[in-house]
C-alpha positions in Angstrom: 74.1 133.9 131.9 74.2 137.7 132.2 77.3 139.3 130.7 79.2 140.7 133.7 81.9 142.6 131.8 82.3 146.3 132.4 83.7 148.7 129.8 86.7 150.7 130.9 88.1 153.7 128.9 91.8 154.4 129.0 92.6 157.9 127.9 96.2 159.0 127.1 96.8 162.4 128.5 99.8 164.7 128.7 101.5 164.9 132.1 100.8 168.5 132.8 98.5 170.7 134.9 94.9 170.6 133.6 94.9 167.4 131.6 92.7 165.4 133.9 90.5 168.4 134.4 90.1 168.7 130.6 88.9 165.1 130.3 86.5 165.3 133.2 85.1 168.6 132.0 84.3 167.1 128.6 82.5 164.3 130.3 80.6 166.6 132.7 79.5 168.8 129.7 78.1 165.7 128.1 76.3 164.7 131.4 78.3 161.5 131.6 78.8 160.3 135.2 82.2 159.0 136.2 81.7 156.0 138.5 85.4 155.2 139.0 88.8 156.3 137.8 92.5 155.8 138.2 95.4 157.9 136.9 98.9 156.6 136.4 101.8 158.6 134.9 105.2 158.6 133.4 107.4 161.6 132.9 105.6 162.8 129.8 102.2 161.1 129.6 99.5 159.6 131.9 96.8 157.1 131.5 93.4 158.1 132.9 91.3 154.9 133.3 87.6 155.6 133.6 84.4 153.7 134.4 81.4 155.8 133.3 77.7 155.3 133.0 77.7 155.7 129.2 81.1 154.5 127.8 80.2 154.7 124.1 79.1 158.3 124.4 82.2 159.1 126.6 84.5 157.5 124.1 83.0 159.5 121.2 83.1 162.8 123.0 86.8 162.3 124.1 87.9 161.2 120.6 86.1 164.2 119.1 88.1 166.4 121.5 91.3 164.8 120.2 92.1 162.4 123.1 93.3 158.9 122.2 90.9 156.4 123.9 91.1 152.7 124.3 88.2 150.5 125.4 88.7 147.4 127.4 86.5 144.9 129.2 87.2 144.7 133.0 85.6 143.0 136.0 84.0 144.9 138.8 83.5 143.2 142.2 81.4 144.3 145.1 83.9 143.5 147.9 82.9 142.7 151.5 84.0 145.6 153.7 86.1 143.4 156.0 89.8 143.0 156.7 91.1 140.6 154.0 88.2 141.1 151.6 90.3 142.4 148.7 93.1 139.8 149.4 90.5 137.0 149.3 89.2 137.9 145.9 92.7 138.7 144.4 94.1 135.4 145.7 91.3 133.5 143.9 92.3 135.0 140.6 96.0 134.8 141.2 95.9 131.1 142.3 94.3 130.3 139.0 97.4 131.7 137.3 95.7 134.8 136.0 97.9 137.9 136.2 96.3 140.9 137.9 97.5 144.0 136.0 96.0 146.7 138.2 93.2 147.3 140.7 91.3 150.4 141.7 88.0 151.2 143.4 84.8 152.7 142.2 82.0 154.8 143.5 83.7 155.6 146.8 82.9 158.5 149.1 86.6 159.2 149.4 88.9 160.2 146.5 92.7 160.4 146.9 94.5 163.0 144.9 98.3 162.9 144.7 99.5 166.5 144.0 102.9 168.1 143.5 102.3 170.6 146.4 100.2 169.1 149.2 100.4 172.2 151.5 99.4 174.6 148.8 96.6 172.4 147.7 95.2 171.9 151.2 95.2 175.7 151.6 93.4 176.2 148.3 90.7 173.6 149.2 90.2 174.7 152.8 87.4 177.1 152.1 85.7 175.2 149.3 82.4 173.4 149.6 83.9 170.0 150.2 85.1 168.0 153.2 88.7 167.0 153.5 89.3 163.6 155.2 92.3 163.1 157.6 94.2 159.9 158.6 92.2 159.4 161.8 88.9 159.2 159.8 90.4 156.8 157.3 91.4 154.6 160.3 87.9 154.7 161.8 85.9 154.2 158.6 
């Protein structure tokens, strides 16, 4: 049987402006493609979880830059895009008594960024070469 595990990198970062950008810049400079990510934070530190195309190279580059990196095996599932698709998969795992520690999505066209100043950030991004998505578009997707 094919090994279906996926390697996830967890990078400890300081909870300050530029920390996520520093990590993603290092990966970009190394031509490592980020396929999925999640950031969680506390008052002082955050954990940036990454799924990348070349995890060993990414881990080496980040450690060389001084970032603490942990590697874990995770499971990636191609969910059906239907109401209840995620719930169905999660309930299979939970009903077997396996704790689900966290969930995030990969390779999505939409990225959610939680910022300290939404209005300022929207203004800064308004004239950039990207497309902002509103609630109505989320509802119709």
